[in-house]
N, CA, C and O of each residue as an XYZ file, in Angstrom:
524
protein
N      -4.775    -17.508      1.909
C      -5.435    -17.292      0.624
C      -4.720    -16.171     -0.141
O      -4.013    -15.355      0.449
N      -4.907    -16.149     -1.402
C      -4.179    -15.210     -2.264
C      -4.468    -13.747     -1.933
O      -3.583    -12.900     -2.062
N      -5.698    -13.440     -1.507
C      -6.067    -12.049     -1.257
C      -5.561    -11.546      0.089
O      -5.442    -10.339      0.299
N      -5.258    -12.483      1.013
C      -4.855    -12.098      2.362
C      -3.648    -11.179      2.352
O      -2.712    -11.362      1.574
N      -3.690    -10.191      3.229
C      -2.552     -9.300      3.383
C      -2.989     -7.859      3.419
O      -4.176     -7.542      3.341
N      -2.008     -6.997      3.537
C      -2.248     -5.559      3.536
C      -1.755     -4.994      2.217
O      -0.621     -5.232      1.802
N      -2.626     -4.246      1.571
C      -2.376     -3.706      0.238
C      -2.465     -2.190      0.293
O      -3.424     -1.643      0.837
N      -1.472     -1.507     -0.266
C      -1.462     -0.052     -0.306
C      -1.617      0.409     -1.747
O      -1.004     -0.142     -2.662
N      -2.457      1.441     -1.932
C      -2.696      1.955     -3.275
C      -1.373      2.377     -3.914
O      -0.555      3.049     -3.286
N      -1.178      1.978     -5.157
C       0.015      2.337     -5.916
C      -0.323      3.338     -7.013
O       0.380      4.329     -7.206
N      -1.429      3.057     -7.738
C      -1.817      3.951     -8.835
C      -3.282      3.720     -9.215
O      -3.877      2.693     -8.887
N      -3.831      4.696     -9.906
C      -5.213      4.647    -10.397
C      -5.216      4.786    -11.904
O      -4.340      5.425    -12.488
N      -6.214      4.178    -12.527
C      -6.438      4.361    -13.966
C      -7.892      4.761    -14.163
O      -8.798      3.995    -13.835
N      -8.117      5.950    -14.693
C      -9.453      6.444    -15.022
C     -10.352      6.604    -13.788
O     -11.577      6.587    -13.908
N      -9.752      6.758    -12.616
C     -10.525      6.795    -11.375
C     -11.362      8.067    -11.257
O     -12.498      8.012    -10.785
N     -10.819      9.212    -11.679
C     -11.602     10.448    -11.588
C     -12.821     10.399    -12.500
O     -13.891     10.879    -12.125
N     -12.675      9.827    -13.690
C     -13.830      9.688    -14.606
C     -14.894      8.784    -13.989
O     -16.089      9.058    -14.097
N     -14.453      7.709    -13.342
C     -15.384      6.807    -12.667
C     -16.142      7.560    -11.568
O     -17.367      7.471    -11.479
N     -15.406      8.299    -10.737
C     -16.074      9.039     -9.654
C     -17.040     10.070    -10.220
O     -18.107     10.297     -9.650
N     -16.679     10.694    -11.332
C     -17.576     11.653    -11.978
C     -18.859     10.960    -12.424
O     -19.951     11.489    -12.219
N     -18.737      9.780    -13.034
C     -19.925      9.015    -13.465
C     -20.802      8.653    -12.265
O     -22.026      8.592    -12.380
N     -20.166      8.412    -11.110
C     -20.892      8.072     -9.885
C     -21.573      9.292     -9.274
O     -22.372      9.158     -8.346
N     -21.260     10.486     -9.792
C     -21.886     11.698     -9.271
C     -21.112     12.371     -8.149
O     -21.658     13.212     -7.435
N     -19.850     12.009     -7.990
C     -19.011     12.610     -6.955
C     -18.569     13.996     -7.441
O     -18.114     14.144     -8.575
N     -18.706     15.009     -6.573
C     -18.331     16.376     -6.914
C     -16.837     16.527     -7.158
O     -16.042     15.675     -6.762
N     -16.463     17.627     -7.818
C     -15.079     17.822     -8.231
C     -14.097     17.819     -7.053
O     -13.043     17.190     -7.143
N     -14.414     18.498     -5.969
C     -13.489     18.549     -4.827
C     -13.271     17.143     -4.252
O     -12.136     16.747     -3.984
N     -14.342     16.407     -4.067
C     -14.215     15.043     -3.534
C     -13.470     14.137     -4.503
O     -12.742     13.241     -4.076
N     -13.643     14.360     -5.815
C     -12.901     13.561     -6.805
C     -11.405     13.822     -6.677
O     -10.605     12.886     -6.695
N     -11.025     15.094     -6.547
C      -9.604     15.447     -6.431
C      -9.017     14.832     -5.164
O      -7.915     14.285     -5.191
N      -9.744     14.919     -4.069
C      -9.267     14.339     -2.812
C      -9.240     12.818     -2.891
O      -8.282     12.190     -2.439
N     -10.288     12.219     -3.463
C     -10.399     10.765     -3.557
C      -9.296     10.133     -4.382
O      -8.903      8.993     -4.131
N      -8.797     10.864     -5.362
C      -7.733     10.333     -6.209
C      -6.405     10.218     -5.456
O      -5.471      9.563     -5.918
N      -6.338     10.874     -4.274
C      -5.107     10.860     -3.463
C      -5.433     10.476     -2.028
O      -4.992     11.134     -1.086
N      -6.207      9.409     -1.866
C      -6.708      9.041     -0.540
C      -5.751      8.180      0.280
O      -6.015      7.922      1.455
N      -4.628      7.725     -0.324
C      -3.662      6.858      0.373
C      -4.331      5.605      0.946
O      -4.000      5.174      2.051
N      -5.254      5.031      0.210
C      -6.015      3.883      0.686
C      -5.121      2.677      0.953
O      -4.241      2.332      0.165
N      -5.383      2.059      2.090
C      -4.716      0.814      2.469
C      -5.829     -0.174      2.812
O      -6.721      0.132      3.602
N      -5.767     -1.353      2.213
C      -6.784     -2.390      2.424
C      -6.109     -3.599      3.061
O      -5.076     -4.070      2.585
N      -6.701     -4.094      4.138
C      -6.233     -5.333      4.749
C      -7.328     -6.371      4.563
O      -8.466     -6.160      4.981
N      -6.987     -7.489      3.937
C      -7.954     -8.534      3.618
C      -7.596     -9.793      4.400
O      -6.449    -10.241      4.404
N      -8.610    -10.352      5.062
C      -8.461    -11.644      5.736
C      -9.602    -12.529      5.256
O     -10.769    -12.143      5.312
N      -9.250    -13.720      4.784
C     -10.251    -14.667      4.305
C     -10.219    -15.907      5.170
O      -9.155    -16.453      5.461
N     -11.402    -16.347      5.577
C     -11.563    -17.584      6.333
C     -12.677    -18.367      5.648
O     -13.853    -18.197      5.969
N     -12.298    -19.230      4.700
C     -13.305    -19.953      3.923
C     -14.082    -18.969      3.062
O     -13.495    -18.268      2.237
N     -15.415    -18.912      3.247
C     -16.266    -18.003      2.474
C     -16.460    -16.656      3.148
O     -17.165    -15.793      2.625
N     -15.835    -16.470      4.312
C     -15.997    -15.215      5.046
C     -14.770    -14.326      4.847
O     -13.629    -14.786      4.887
N     -15.040    -13.047      4.633
C     -13.991    -12.060      4.442
C     -14.137    -10.935      5.450
O     -15.247    -10.524      5.789
N     -13.016    -10.451      5.917
C     -12.969     -9.227      6.708
C     -12.042     -8.279      5.965
O     -10.891     -8.610      5.679
N     -12.560     -7.095      5.658
C     -11.803     -6.102      4.917
C     -11.712     -4.853      5.791
O     -12.726     -4.325      6.249
N     -10.498     -4.399      6.011
C     -10.290     -3.139      6.722
C      -9.779     -2.137      5.709
O      -8.792     -2.384      5.017
N     -10.464     -0.995      5.624
C     -10.057      0.066      4.718
C      -9.623      1.258      5.554
O     -10.372      1.730      6.409
N      -8.421      1.740      5.310
C      -7.906      2.915      6.003
C      -7.439      3.911      4.950
O      -6.639      3.577      4.075
N      -7.946      5.136      5.043
C      -7.554      6.173      4.091
C      -7.445      7.498      4.831
O      -7.627      7.568      6.046
N      -7.145      8.543      4.075
C      -7.084      9.883      4.654
C      -8.444     10.329      5.181
O      -8.517     11.259      5.984
N      -9.532      9.674      4.737
C     -10.879     10.159      5.024
C     -11.671      9.308      5.997
O     -12.532      9.821      6.711
N     -11.391      8.013      6.033
C     -12.155      7.162      6.934
C     -11.445      5.838      7.139
O     -10.625      5.407      6.328
N     -11.789      5.211      8.250
C     -11.312      3.869      8.569
C     -12.551      3.032      8.860
O     -13.331      3.363      9.753
N     -12.733      1.959      8.115
C     -13.894      1.101      8.340
C     -13.480     -0.365      8.258
O     -12.431     -0.710      7.712
N     -14.328     -1.205      8.813
C     -14.155     -2.647      8.720
C     -15.450     -3.227      8.177
O     -16.540     -2.907      8.651
N     -15.310     -4.085      7.175
C     -16.461     -4.710      6.524
C     -16.303     -6.214      6.649
O     -15.225     -6.754      6.400
N     -17.359     -6.879      7.028
C     -17.362     -8.341      7.042
C     -18.469     -8.811      6.110
O     -19.584     -8.290      6.130
N     -18.141     -9.802      5.298
C     -19.159    -10.361      4.414
C     -18.863    -11.820      4.150
O     -17.738    -12.292      4.313
N     -19.904    -12.519      3.737
C     -19.805    -13.915      3.322
C     -20.109    -13.956      1.830
O     -21.048    -13.310      1.365
N     -19.320    -14.709      1.088
C     -19.541    -14.820     -0.357
C     -20.983    -15.199     -0.647
O     -21.533    -16.105     -0.021
N     -21.592    -14.503     -1.600
C     -22.943    -14.819     -2.036
C     -24.054    -14.288     -1.153
O     -25.228    -14.506     -1.453
N     -23.717    -13.592     -0.067
C     -24.728    -13.078      0.853
C     -24.766    -11.549      0.741
O     -23.747    -10.874      0.886
N     -25.979    -11.020      0.478
C     -26.134     -9.570      0.346
C     -25.797     -8.863      1.650
O     -26.078     -9.364      2.739
N     -25.187     -7.687      1.519
C     -24.924     -6.830      2.666
C     -24.994     -5.386      2.196
O     -25.028     -5.115      0.995
N     -25.017     -4.463      3.148
C     -25.096     -3.051      2.825
C     -23.755     -2.402      3.092
O     -23.028     -2.787      4.008
N     -23.440     -1.402      2.270
C     -22.138     -0.755      2.323
C     -22.302      0.677      1.852
O     -23.125      0.945      0.977
N     -21.544      1.591      2.406
C     -21.558      2.939      1.854
C     -20.146      3.354      1.470
O     -19.176      3.097      2.184
N     -20.070      4.003      0.321
C     -18.796      4.470     -0.205
C     -18.318      5.677      0.605
O     -19.074      6.235      1.401
N     -17.076      6.070      0.401
C     -16.504      7.195      1.140
C     -17.295      8.486      0.932
O     -17.308      9.352      1.807
N     -17.961      8.620     -0.232
C     -18.731      9.840     -0.491
C     -20.149      9.767      0.074
O     -20.927     10.708     -0.086
N     -20.490      8.657      0.735
C     -21.813      8.506      1.340
C     -22.814      7.735      0.494
O     -23.923      7.465      0.956
N     -22.452      7.370     -0.742
C     -23.352      6.593     -1.594
C     -23.615      5.232     -0.948
O     -22.684      4.492     -0.628
N     -24.907      4.913     -0.762
C     -25.267      3.646     -0.134
C     -25.564      2.594     -1.187
O     -26.245      2.848     -2.180
N     -25.022      1.383     -0.932
C     -25.145      0.265     -1.859
C     -25.640     -0.971     -1.125
O     -25.519     -1.087      0.095
N     -26.198     -1.883     -1.895
C     -26.565     -3.195     -1.381
C     -26.145     -4.207     -2.434
O     -26.368     -4.005     -3.628
N     -25.531     -5.307     -1.982
C     -25.102     -6.304     -2.957
C     -24.267     -7.385     -2.305
O     -24.272     -7.548     -1.085
N     -23.549     -8.122     -3.140
C     -22.774     -9.260     -2.643
C     -21.520     -9.453     -3.483
O     -21.453     -9.059     -4.648
N     -20.529    -10.072     -2.850
C     -19.323    -10.527     -3.537
C     -19.450    -12.024     -3.784
O     -20.011    -12.751     -2.965
N     -18.927    -12.477     -4.913
C     -18.849    -13.899     -5.239
C     -17.454    -14.186     -5.758
O     -16.758    -13.288     -6.233
N     -17.057    -15.433     -5.663
C     -15.759    -15.846     -6.196
C     -16.013    -16.527     -7.531
O     -16.733    -17.524     -7.601
N     -15.420    -15.986     -8.591
C     -15.527    -16.573     -9.929
C     -14.112    -16.872    -10.385
O     -13.375    -15.979    -10.803
N     -13.741    -18.154    -10.298
C     -12.356    -18.527    -10.580
C     -11.469    -17.934     -9.507
O     -11.683    -18.180     -8.320
N     -10.475    -17.156     -9.909
C      -9.573    -16.502     -8.964
C      -9.939    -15.045     -8.727
O      -9.143    -14.288     -8.172
N     -11.137    -14.647     -9.142
C     -11.560    -13.252     -9.095
C     -12.724    -13.087     -8.124
O     -13.675    -13.869     -8.139
N     -12.637    -12.059     -7.279
C     -13.791    -11.660     -6.481
C     -14.620    -10.729     -7.355
O     -14.102     -9.753     -7.898
N     -15.913    -11.034     -7.490
C     -16.800    -10.238     -8.328
C     -17.937     -9.720     -7.451
O     -18.684    -10.497     -6.855
N     -18.052     -8.404     -7.385
C     -19.102     -7.777     -6.590
C     -20.130     -7.127     -7.486
O     -19.786     -6.448     -8.453
N     -21.394     -7.336     -7.162
C     -22.491     -6.679     -7.870
C     -23.295     -5.916     -6.826
O     -23.893     -6.508     -5.927
N     -23.300     -4.591     -6.959
C     -23.936     -3.734     -5.971
C     -24.928     -2.801     -6.646
O     -24.672     -2.285     -7.734
N     -26.063     -2.589     -5.991
C     -27.095     -1.691     -6.499
C     -27.134     -0.449     -5.620
O     -27.197     -0.538     -4.394
N     -27.095      0.708     -6.268
C     -27.197      1.965     -5.530
C     -28.596      2.102     -4.973
O     -29.573      1.815     -5.666
N     -28.706      2.539     -3.723
C     -30.016      2.718     -3.104
C     -30.718      3.968     -3.618
O     -31.948      4.025     -3.627
N     -29.952      4.973     -4.047
C     -30.570      6.238     -4.458
C     -31.149      6.202     -5.866
O     -32.122      6.904     -6.142
N     -30.575      5.399     -6.769
C     -31.082      5.424     -8.146
C     -31.255      4.041     -8.778
O     -31.687      3.945     -9.927
N     -30.928      2.974     -8.053
C     -31.133      1.618     -8.563
C     -30.136      1.168     -9.610
O     -30.284      0.080    -10.167
N     -29.114      1.983     -9.897
C     -28.121      1.613    -10.914
C     -27.087      0.665    -10.311
O     -26.840      0.671     -9.105
N     -26.490     -0.150    -11.185
C     -25.587     -1.212    -10.731
C     -24.122     -0.803    -10.862
O     -23.696     -0.246    -11.874
N     -23.373     -1.098     -9.808
C     -21.924     -0.939     -9.785
C     -21.327     -2.335     -9.731
O     -21.666     -3.126     -8.851
N     -20.441     -2.637    -10.667
C     -19.720     -3.915    -10.652
C     -18.312     -3.647    -10.146
O     -17.695     -2.641    -10.498
N     -17.813     -4.551     -9.323
C     -16.463     -4.421     -8.791
C     -15.773     -5.770     -8.905
O     -16.394     -6.815     -8.712
N     -14.493     -5.739     -9.219
C     -13.707     -6.957     -9.378
C     -12.407     -6.785     -8.600
O     -11.798     -5.716     -8.624
N     -11.993     -7.834     -7.918
C     -10.679     -7.846     -7.268
C      -9.964     -9.101     -7.728
O     -10.501    -10.205     -7.643
N      -8.740     -8.917     -8.220
C      -7.957    -10.065     -8.636
C      -6.481     -9.788     -8.411
O      -6.036     -8.641     -8.425
N      -5.737    -10.859     -8.203
C      -4.303    -10.760     -8.047
C      -3.690    -10.938     -9.432
O      -3.913    -11.948    -10.098
N      -2.917     -9.943     -9.851
C      -2.225     -9.986    -11.138
C      -0.741     -9.805    -10.828
O      -0.297     -8.713    -10.473
N       0.004    -10.877    -10.966
C       1.422    -10.834    -10.584
C       1.514    -10.605     -9.085
O       0.997    -11.394     -8.294
N       2.172     -9.525     -8.700
C       2.330     -9.177     -7.283
C       1.378     -8.069     -6.856
O       1.544     -7.486     -5.785
N       0.379     -7.772     -7.690
C      -0.516     -6.647     -7.417
C      -1.955     -7.108     -7.226
O      -2.382     -8.125     -7.772
N      -2.690     -6.330     -6.437
C      -4.138     -6.495     -6.312
C      -4.760     -5.445     -7.222
O      -4.570     -4.246     -7.020
N      -5.498     -5.898     -8.217
C      -6.139     -4.983     -9.156
C      -7.624     -4.961     -8.837
O      -8.306     -5.985     -8.876
N      -8.106     -3.763     -8.521
C      -9.516     -3.573     -8.201
C     -10.115     -2.786     -9.357
O      -9.702     -1.657     -9.621
N     -11.082     -3.372    -10.044
C     -11.710     -2.743    -11.207
C     -13.154     -2.407    -10.868
O     -13.865     -3.213    -10.268
N     -13.578     -1.220    -11.254
C     -14.961     -0.781    -11.059
C     -15.566     -0.490    -12.426
O     -14.897      0.052    -13.306
N     -16.837     -0.853    -12.602
C     -17.555     -0.502    -13.826
C     -18.912      0.064    -13.423
O     -19.695     -0.583    -12.728
N     -19.171      1.297    -13.880
C     -20.446      1.959    -13.577
C     -20.853      2.791    -14.777
O     -20.097      3.647    -15.237
N     -22.046      2.536    -15.282
C     -22.590      3.298    -16.410
C     -21.610      3.355    -17.587
O     -21.454      4.394    -18.229
N     -20.954      2.220    -17.859
C     -20.049      2.127    -18.999
C     -18.656      2.698    -18.768
O     -17.814      2.645    -19.664
N     -18.399      3.244    -17.577
C     -17.076      3.795    -17.262
C     -16.318      2.777    -16.421
O     -16.804      2.328    -15.383
N     -15.121      2.418    -16.881
C     -14.291      1.448    -16.170
C     -13.078      2.149    -15.563
O     -12.454      3.008    -16.186
N     -12.766      1.758    -14.333
C     -11.632      2.323    -13.628
C     -10.886      1.204    -12.922
O     -11.469      0.180    -12.566
N      -9.589      1.410    -12.723
C      -8.787      0.431    -11.979
C      -8.033      1.164    -10.882
O      -7.565      2.290    -11.055
N      -7.934      0.475     -9.737
C      -7.058      0.917     -8.650
C      -6.112     -0.254     -8.405
O      -6.549     -1.379     -8.163
N      -4.817      0.024     -8.470
C      -3.821     -1.030     -8.361
C      -3.072     -0.865     -7.036
O      -2.584      0.217     -6.707
N      -2.996     -1.980     -6.281
C      -2.395     -1.984     -4.960
C      -1.182     -2.902     -4.949
O      -1.105     -3.869     -5.708
N      -0.226     -2.575     -4.063
C       0.934     -3.437     -3.818
C       0.979     -3.783     -2.343
O       0.519     -3.018     -1.496
N       1.550     -4.970     -2.042
C       1.680     -5.387     -0.634
C       2.662     -4.484      0.088
O       2.909     -4.669      1.280
């Protein structure tokens, strides 16, 4: 599948502003902007296994498209939601457990890059990965 493979962070766009909107403190924002994130994606039909490795944590997430699951961000923010496939784009809709606000996430392949877009409270950010 198109998403399969190991992707290493190449660059961020507006990521610190996004983390600020999410309520992440300044020190964690500075560290998070340089986390050296590497994502390994394996897709088997509607099931995905995502391994995230960074300077701060290593986790493995398994989910099925359209099925709610729980997830916590590197800063400890807990979310509940699901990923769906819309065309060639993975679209995630997650609700924060602490305040009920919605985080939208998108993953798509653009050329040779994996572009991960986040939208929260009107702030949009992109993290761009290369194989």
